[in-house]
C-alpha positions, 0 to 999 in steps of 0.5 A: 407314463407307466406301461402297466397303468397306461390306458390306450383309450387315452390316446388320439391318433392325431396327437401322434400326428401333431408329435410327428409334425413337431418333431419334423418342424421344430416349431409350433407355427410351422407345425400348425401350418404343416398340419393345416390347423391354427397355431392355437390348436397346435399349442393345445396339441402340445399341451396334451402331449406334455400331459400324455408323456409327463414330459415337456416334449419341447421348450423354448430356448431364446427364439428357437424350440429345443426338443427334449431327450425323451421326445427325440428318442420317440421320434423315430418309434412315432413315425414308424407307428404312423407308417403302419397306420398309413400303410394299413389304411391305404391298403383298403382305400382307393384314390380317385384323381378326378374327384379327391382332394390332395396336396403334395409336397415336392422338393425339385430343381428348376431344371426338373421343374421345367422338364417334368413338373410343368407338363404334369401341372398342365395335365392335372389342371383337367385330369385331377383338379383337386390335386395341388402340387407345393413346389420347394427348391432343392436346397441343401439338407433334402435328405433330412427334410424327406426323412422328417416328412417335410416333403412327399417326393423329391425329383432331383438330379443324382449329383445333388442327392447323395443319400438317395439310397437311404430311401425309396427311389428309382431313376426317372429319366436321363438326359444328355448335354448339347451345346447351345448358342444364338441361332444367328450367331455367325461364329456358330456353324453346323458342327463344332470342334473341341478347339473352337469350343474352348475358344468361343465365350462360354457361360459355365454353370452351377446346379443349386448349391453344387457345381454342375455336373458337366463342369466337373467332367470338363475340369477332370478331363482337361477341356478349357473353357473361355468362361465369361460368366458362371450362372445357374443351370436353367439361366445359361441357355436364356443368356446366349440369346442375341450374343456370341456366347455358348454354353452346355445344357440339358437337351430337353431344356434346350429343346423346350427353349429353342423355339421362343429363344431362338437357339441352335443346338449343337452335337458336343465334340466330346463325351459328356456324362448323362444327367440322371434324375431320380425321384425319392420317397419314404416308407410312409407314402410307399403304399399310398394310392395317391402317391402311387398314382402321382409317381405313376403320372410322373413316370408317363410324363418323363417318358414323353418328355425324353421320348423313352419307351 
């Protein structure tokens, strides 16, 4: 493609959107699903891209697709162009949650799903019936998925998102740890000492693919636990019901479950780190009115969930 002879009128903006989707998903089928078009339509867009750039763009290598060196080099430039167009259009458009239709893809952990996304979904049912949330688990490579625009927003504990500083981000809320046990457990009093905590049968926790923040802290400060099992952070408070087990969990989560699960909450006898939940997004959606609205609603829900002013 020659810069001197190239006719800009040949360019369909949808081709750049298709290129961005192909580079993000690295496959025709997934890119088609991302753009909500048929696989044949995406294949046709890929053929047009190949003619436009005089380059294969993507070629099949066994069961996978390999991106050409030129396409790899163009990925960032095309994304920057689309970000600029998005910002330009967003500055002159509005979003009406009561009538507009929009789908947001959010990556989050089960903990944040219970703490803030569940109450948000309850609100959207009446306030924004045309808005859908596509929730994905906070697994590994969440930073890469966000950078490739495979998700619109990440809502996750800072401990599982070490690259959060690469993106627009803000602390959504903080939570603290409490000890929980079965409300009928005769071994639990109104208070608990460190010695008693270390002696009682204990459920240790992990968060997604990482040890939980509280377990890592207790290991560092040398507080022993009588660990009977290790489970996901969300599951732990549910397993203590009807048993002599105790665990450490989020206060927001514990209070949500305390009634249905019959839990007793106790103040920890040791200092514990706060849980910090962050939301992060890319420049592509920073100024988009719909995304600004979504982030605003999440802030409001977080304030109510945590009792923050």
